TIKELO-788762 format. One record per residue (C-alpha): residue in three letters; x, y, z. Coordinates in steps of 0.001 Angstrom, whole numbers, plus 500000, padded with zeros to 6 digits. Example, Ala and Ser with C-alpha at 12.3 -4.5 7.8 and 13.67 -1.06 7.14 Angstrom:
BEGIN
ALA512300495500507800 SER513670498940507140 
end
This chain:
BEGIN
MET502850468041506443 GLN504614469691503518 PRO508424469576503184 GLY509950472969502460 LYS512684473601499926 ALA515228474467502625 GLY514510471443504770 TYR512064473121507138 THR508441472118507523 LEU505173473935507031 ARG502073472625508778 SER498581473834507967 HIS495634473978510374 GLY492622474114508094 SER491698477486506635 ASN492675479540509676 THR495733481610508812 ALA496123483002512334 GLY499220481071513372 VAL498720478775510385 TRP502386478004509723 ARG504653476126512126 VAL508090477001510774 GLN511387475539511971 SER514406477722512533 SER516184476711509311 ILE514742479722507442 ARG517683482048506929 ARG516602484045503857 VAL513164485656503746 GLY511879487272500575 ILE509945490533500881 PRO507815491526497872 ARG508094495213497034 ALA504302495488496859 LEU501147495979498958 SER502030496082502696 HIS505734496642502059 HIS505034500286501214 THR503702500914504732 ARG505630498282506703 GLY508981498027504965 ALA510891499596507850 LEU509054497359510329 TRP510099494175508540 ASP513678495347507990 ALA514137496051511706 TYR512325492863512709 PHE514337490400510650 SER517576492253511312 ALA517013491852515060 LEU516333488137514529 GLY519519487720512485 ILE517604486630509380 GLN518645487894505961 THR516001489548503795 VAL515802489635500022 LEU513808492571498675 SER512409492195495180 PRO513426494886492661 LYS511367497902491735 THR508310497062489694 SER509235496591486033 ARG507415495639482885 ALA508640492063483295 ILE507265491825486850 ILE503884493203485767 ASP503715490783482837 GLU504537487824485085 GLY501886488874487585 CYS499311489191484824 ARG500228485737483552 LEU499653484239487001 ALA496472486154487905 VAL492922485857486634 ASP491822488753484435 GLU489504490342487001 THR492254490729489613 CYS493138494328490476 LEU496450495654489179 SER497950495954492674 VAL497528492216493289 LYS498899491371489850 VAL501998493408490698 ALA502303491589494037 LEU502115488196492307 GLY504898489252489962 HIS507119490203492890 VAL506408486937494737 ALA507231484943491597 TRP510549486796491278 LEU511408485930494892 SER510192482331494916 GLU513488480816493711 ARG515757483295495497 CYS514933482677499171 ASP513771480047501643 ALA510303481558502077 VAL508403484657500959 LEU506738486899503546 VAL503053487391502727 PRO501176488513505854 ARG497416488739506110 TYR495884491970507410 VAL492179491944508207 SER492032494650510873 VAL494894496434512624 GLY492807498205515265 ARG489348498897516609 GLY487064500074513823 GLU489674499279511171 ARG488925497114508144 GLU491569496443505535 CYS490722495941501864 SER489606492401501082 LYS492716491756498997 PHE494745491924502222 TRP492385489361503742 GLY492940486881500948 ILE496416487652499616 CYS497967484550501265 ASP495473482249499547 ILE495745484142496257 VAL499536483772496258 ARG499472480149497394 ASN497090479212494587 SER498677481373491885 VAL502457481026492241 PRO503557477402491744 GLY505864475969494397 VAL506150479100496515 GLU506851478677500232 LEU505101481277502381 LEU505992482806505714 THR502874484467507052 TYR500979485789510038 SER497443487101510428 VAL496423490377512080 ASP492726490622512939 ALA492226493000515844 MET488430493076515405 HIS488000489286515360 ARG486226489390512015 THR487480485986510864 HIS488878483186513061 ALA490672484703516046 ARG491402488109517547 THR495078488868516946 THR497297491944517107 GLU500362492808515076 ARG502539492805518195 GLY501328489366519219 GLU501620487880515739 LEU505166489179515264 TYR506160487721518629 ARG504675484316517785 LEU506335484343514372 ALA509715485076515967 ARG509253482145518332 ARG508365479872515422 LEU511555481027513726 GLY513546479812516704 ALA514058483041518671 SER514167482975522453 ARG511491484866524369 PRO513766487868525102 LYS515032487982521521 ALA511505487749520128 ALA510327490576522382 TYR513343492686521408 ALA512696492134517681 VAL509048493136518049 ALA509926496287519992 ARG512496497314517378 ALA510075496604514555 LEU507185498613515970 SER509499501500516846 ALA510831501573513267 HIS507270501514511959 ARG506274504515514089 ARG509367506460512952 GLU508698505716509295 ARG505103506877509611 ALA506083510068511453 GLU508727510864508845 ARG506266510346506004 VAL503740512713507568 GLY506421515210508537 THR508033515543505107 ASN505116517467503599 PRO504911521274503757 ALA502599523075506134 ARG499034523040504866 THR498723526836504852 ALA502143527491503309 THR502079528963499815 GLY504747528698497137 GLU505411529993493675 HIS504499526667492043 PRO501088524984491830 ARG500529522503494645 VAL498953519191493635 LEU497529516519495922 VAL497932512985494541 VAL495327510703496110 GLY495995506978496124 HIS496887504026498297 ALA500481503774499516 TYR501023500565497541 ASN500099502468494369 LEU501594505872495174 TYR505060504529495942 ASP505199501819493295 ASP507803502647490670 ALA505555501634487771 ILE502151502862489027 GLY502336506037491100 GLN505894507289490836 PRO505706508088487083 ILE502771510398487903 VAL504659512120490712 ARG507792512533488570 GLU505809514000485689 LEU504025516508487935 GLU507354517568489396 ARG508802517856485891 GLN505908520178485083 GLY506943522406487982 CYS504308521333490519 ASP504816520850494231 VAL503399517421495058 VAL501855516180498305 ASP500149512821498658 SER497303511277500598 GLU499687509427502910 SER500863512797504265 VAL497868512964506596 ASP497959511179509948 HIS495759508085509778 ARG493698508952512849 LEU493085512500511638 ALA492132511244508173 ALA489696508751509725 ARG487989511499511754 LEU487655513791508739 ALA486342510962506574 HIS483777510027509227 LYS482404513567509192 ALA482066513427505411 SER480720509881505211 PRO480030508031508488 SER479262504764506681 LEU482503504531504672 TYR483626500956505302 TRP487259500346504362 THR490150501860506326 ASN492050502616503110 SER489039504436501684 ARG488839506606504791 GLN492482507584504341 LEU491780508762500788 LEU488649510743501637 GLY490166512162504837 SER493245513393502988 VAL491056515190500450 GLU489063516809503243 TYR492321517911504873 TRP494006519343501769 ARG491185520410499431 ASP491220524119500329 HIS495012524306500303 VAL495973522825496919 ASP495619524058493360 GLY494525520702491976 ILE493954517054492832 VAL494975513901490966 PHE493102510706491846 LEU495099507550491135 VAL492877504494490685 THR494022501029489648 PHE491600499067487493 PRO489171497532488445 CYS489006498843492035 GLY485337499432492907 PRO485787501154496299 ASP488240503677494852 SER485781504603492112 LEU483097505294494718 VAL485427507279496990 THR486641509364494060 GLU483074510244493088 LEU482182511055496699 ALA485230513305497103 VAL484683515138493813 ARG481069515923494696 ARG482221517584497914 MET484650519941496162 LYS484022523241494445 ASP486262525126492050 VAL489200522717492365 PRO490521521154489138 VAL490533517368489357 VAL491878514647487101 THR491227510942487631 LEU493827508556486229 ILE492717504937485965 VAL495783502743485533 ASP495985499125484415 GLU498677496839483002 HIS498221498357479534 SER498786501963480603 GLY501826503734479222 GLU503696506781480455 THR503090508690477213 GLY499342508913477767 LEU499806509928481396 GLN502320512574480367 THR499904514182477906 ARG497079514382480451 LEU499301515703483228 GLU500856518334480957 SER497395519668480177 PHE496422519522483837 ALA499538521464484892 ASP498835524085482192 ILE495332524612483624 LEU496736525069487121 ARG499290527639485950 MET496681529562483959 ARG494387529699486973 ARG497205531019489121 GLU497880533704486544 GLY494171534589486285 ARG493963533477482659 ALA491453530676483159 PRO487876530658484476 GLY486839528614487511 CYS487027524925486872 GLY484891522106488062 ALA485865518454488053 ALA487550517093484949 VAL487995513372484381 ALA490602511930482032 
end
């Protein structure tokens, strides 16, 4: 048994993180790192904890200080996205009773999350000194210890936090409803695929936790918009549609996140002027998906931006300025057909 900082208790059951923590109801402030799953489940967690009457503390937008702290805590080979997550958890560790770090293995039949989502609880627990974790494990395909669903895990977590059965069920229903609305709004905000405008349209391909991070993906989006481009992103495609399109292109593609990237390219490739691939170093699957997608395209300018903790906005700005110039010249008929360009 391990005493928590706020007087509650955490109890571990071996290595199985499905229902691993028995948490008493004294948790009143839960920290939510603005990283990884937050960018797809932020609305879900807000509605969930609000319904339970538990205050949430959201870490600030990713800054240089947060990245540096994450790099200090992580081993060198860790991907940038996990380093950022560690920095956010470290920021929260002294500002709340426990930090929410869920484990996602599989959220549905045929789904397989990236391995960093499988191990993020253990990575955080062994990298951030003294942090107290609030966690649950979603593994719909029973690939690890037990078959679990997000609905069931959220309900069990609410009960461990002291909620009655009706209150726990209400919180779960509100959370899942908020999640569906957020996803529908994200897909619905993009223009029609066949619509044409006066500005070059650019598809930015990357994972949600990179695309929407203020230090990784958002500088790229802002610079493209500053250059007069209309930007759509790979999260604009419905997940089920993206999975079907990706399966046609590559039936053996393993990771769910990789299917979203490839499926979005298949969906948009004939309806954009150019594509930007956002890859965080040293992500192996993204490198393979990028190469696979580029080989399936013809006459579409492409730029691949590999970002790590040493990347600066000045270098990105120079590359994106040149890329935007190429797109405008092609629209004006002043440039020959372009193949793939990597920067």
